[in-house]
C-alpha positions as CSV (number, residue, x, y, z in Angstrom):
1,X,87.5,79.6,27.3
2,X,88.1,77.6,30.4
3,X,85.1,75.4,29.6
4,X,86.4,74.8,26.1
5,X,89.9,73.9,27.5
6,X,88.3,71.5,30.0
7,X,86.2,69.8,27.3
8,X,89.3,69.5,25.1
9,X,91.3,67.9,27.9
10,X,88.5,65.5,28.7
11,X,88.1,64.5,25.0
12,X,91.9,63.9,24.7
13,X,91.9,61.7,27.8
14,X,88.8,59.8,26.6
15,X,90.3,59.2,23.2
16,X,93.6,58.1,24.7
17,X,91.7,55.7,27.1
18,X,89.8,54.2,24.2
19,X,93.0,53.7,22.1
20,X,94.7,52.0,25.1
21,X,91.7,49.7,25.7
22,X,91.3,49.0,22.0
23,X,94.8,47.7,21.8
24,X,95.0,44.2,23.0
25,X,98.1,42.9,24.5
26,X,99.8,40.3,22.3
27,X,100.7,37.1,24.0
28,X,103.4,34.9,22.3
29,X,103.9,31.2,23.0
30,X,106.0,28.4,21.6
31,X,105.9,24.6,21.5
32,X,108.2,21.9,20.2
33,X,105.7,20.5,17.7
34,X,108.0,17.5,16.7
35,X,108.2,16.5,20.3
36,X,104.5,16.8,20.8
37,X,103.9,14.7,17.7
38,X,106.2,12.0,18.9
39,X,104.3,11.8,22.2
40,X,100.9,11.3,20.6
41,X,99.3,7.9,20.7
42,X,99.1,6.1,17.4
43,X,102.7,6.3,16.4
44,X,103.2,2.5,16.6
45,X,100.3,1.8,14.2
46,X,101.5,4.5,11.8
47,X,105.0,3.0,11.8
48,X,103.7,-0.5,11.3
49,X,101.5,0.5,8.4
50,X,104.3,2.5,6.8
51,X,106.8,-0.3,7.2
52,X,104.4,-2.9,5.8
53,X,103.8,-0.7,2.7
54,X,107.6,-0.1,2.4
55,X,108.3,-3.8,2.6
56,X,105.6,-4.5,0.0
57,X,107.3,-2.1,-2.4
58,X,110.7,-3.5,-1.6
59,X,109.5,-7.1,-2.3
60,X,108.2,-6.0,-5.7
61,X,111.6,-4.3,-6.4
62,X,113.4,-7.4,-5.5
63,X,111.3,-9.5,-7.9
64,X,112.1,-7.0,-10.7
65,X,115.8,-6.9,-9.8
66,X,116.0,-10.7,-9.8
67,X,114.3,-10.9,-13.2
68,X,116.9,-8.4,-14.5
69,X,119.9,-10.3,-13.1
70,X,118.5,-13.6,-14.5
71,X,118.0,-12.1,-18.0
72,X,121.4,-10.4,-17.9
73,X,123.2,-13.6,-16.8
74,X,121.3,-15.7,-19.4
75,X,122.2,-13.1,-22.1
76,X,125.9,-13.1,-21.1
77,X,126.1,-16.9,-20.9
78,X,124.5,-17.5,-24.3
79,X,125.9,-14.4,-26.1
80,X,128.3,-16.4,-28.3
81,X,125.6,-18.8,-29.6
82,X,122.8,-16.2,-30.2
83,X,121.9,-15.0,-33.7
84,X,121.8,-11.2,-34.2
85,X,118.0,-11.0,-34.1
86,X,117.8,-12.9,-30.8
87,X,120.7,-10.9,-29.4
88,X,118.9,-7.6,-30.3
89,X,115.7,-8.9,-28.8
90,X,117.4,-9.9,-25.6
91,X,119.3,-6.6,-25.4
92,X,116.0,-4.7,-25.9
93,X,114.3,-6.7,-23.1
94,X,117.2,-6.0,-20.7
95,X,117.2,-2.3,-21.5
96,X,113.4,-2.1,-21.2
97,X,113.6,-3.9,-17.8
98,X,116.2,-1.5,-16.6
99,X,114.0,1.4,-17.6
100,X,111.0,-0.1,-15.8
101,X,113.1,-0.7,-12.7
102,X,114.2,2.9,-12.7
103,X,110.6,4.1,-13.2
104,X,109.4,1.8,-10.4
105,X,112.0,3.2,-8.0
106,X,110.9,6.8,-8.7
107,X,107.3,5.9,-8.4
108,X,107.9,3.9,-5.3
109,X,109.7,6.9,-3.7
110,X,106.7,9.2,-4.5
111,X,104.3,6.5,-3.2
112,X,106.2,6.2,0.1
113,X,106.1,10.0,0.6
114,X,102.4,10.1,-0.2
115,X,101.7,7.1,2.1
116,X,103.6,8.8,4.9
117,X,101.5,12.0,4.5
118,X,98.3,9.9,4.3
119,X,99.2,8.1,7.5
120,X,100.5,11.1,9.5
121,X,98.0,13.8,8.4
122,X,95.2,13.0,10.8
123,X,97.6,12.9,13.8
124,X,99.2,16.2,12.7
125,X,95.8,17.8,12.3
126,X,94.7,16.6,15.7
127,X,97.9,18.1,17.3
128,X,97.4,21.4,15.4
129,X,93.8,21.6,16.5
130,X,94.9,21.1,20.1
131,X,97.5,23.9,19.8
132,X,94.8,26.2,18.4
133,X,92.4,25.4,21.1
134,X,94.9,25.9,23.9
135,X,96.0,29.2,22.3
136,X,92.5,30.5,22.1
137,X,91.6,29.3,25.7
138,X,94.7,31.0,27.1
139,X,94.6,34.2,25.1
140,X,97.7,33.6,22.9
141,X,97.9,35.7,19.8
142,X,100.8,33.7,18.2
143,X,102.2,30.2,18.8
144,X,105.5,29.3,17.2
145,X,107.0,25.9,16.5
146,X,110.2,26.2,18.5
147,X,112.0,23.5,16.4
148,X,111.3,25.2,13.0
149,X,110.3,28.7,13.8
150,X,107.0,28.4,12.0
151,X,103.8,30.0,13.2
152,X,101.4,27.3,14.2
153,X,98.6,29.6,15.3
154,X,97.7,33.2,14.9
155,X,94.6,35.2,15.6
156,X,92.7,36.3,12.5
157,X,94.2,39.6,11.3
158,X,94.1,42.1,8.5
159,X,95.8,41.0,5.3
160,X,98.3,43.7,4.5
161,X,98.9,42.4,0.9
162,X,96.7,45.0,-0.8
163,X,98.3,47.9,1.1
164,X,101.9,46.7,0.4
165,X,101.1,46.1,-3.2
166,X,99.8,49.6,-3.5
167,X,102.9,51.0,-1.7
168,X,105.1,49.1,-4.2
169,X,103.0,50.0,-7.2
170,X,102.1,46.4,-7.9
171,X,98.8,45.2,-9.4
């Protein structure tokens, strides 16, 4: 009986020791990613390229706006002497030009956003990779972006989605 008790105690201690050693301590870190991004070299060339693209779109918009104003002024000046068919044609041209200007503005805004992503993505990826490498090298389990509270890095872990769906009865 004493031997069984001794064996049981040794087993309990061994199992407890294994559980403690199996549990890895979680190290949490944070970084101001926006500040890191602003410090990275290459910002000047990104701003220059973005500004040049923005100015190109602005120049095209100005050309369209000038054309619109010219047609509108010409229409208003010659309105009294125009026949109905010419008046309708000019009105249609002006309305069509207004519509094209509005479409251009919407498209230009989307293009600017896409251009910004295109220009900044490589630099952001480089910064993220550096954060991941530093986290792995220094044993961090989680790294948070202190400006936005987003997780920038986490160790690979189990996906709890199937278990939570099962608990909630979801398919």
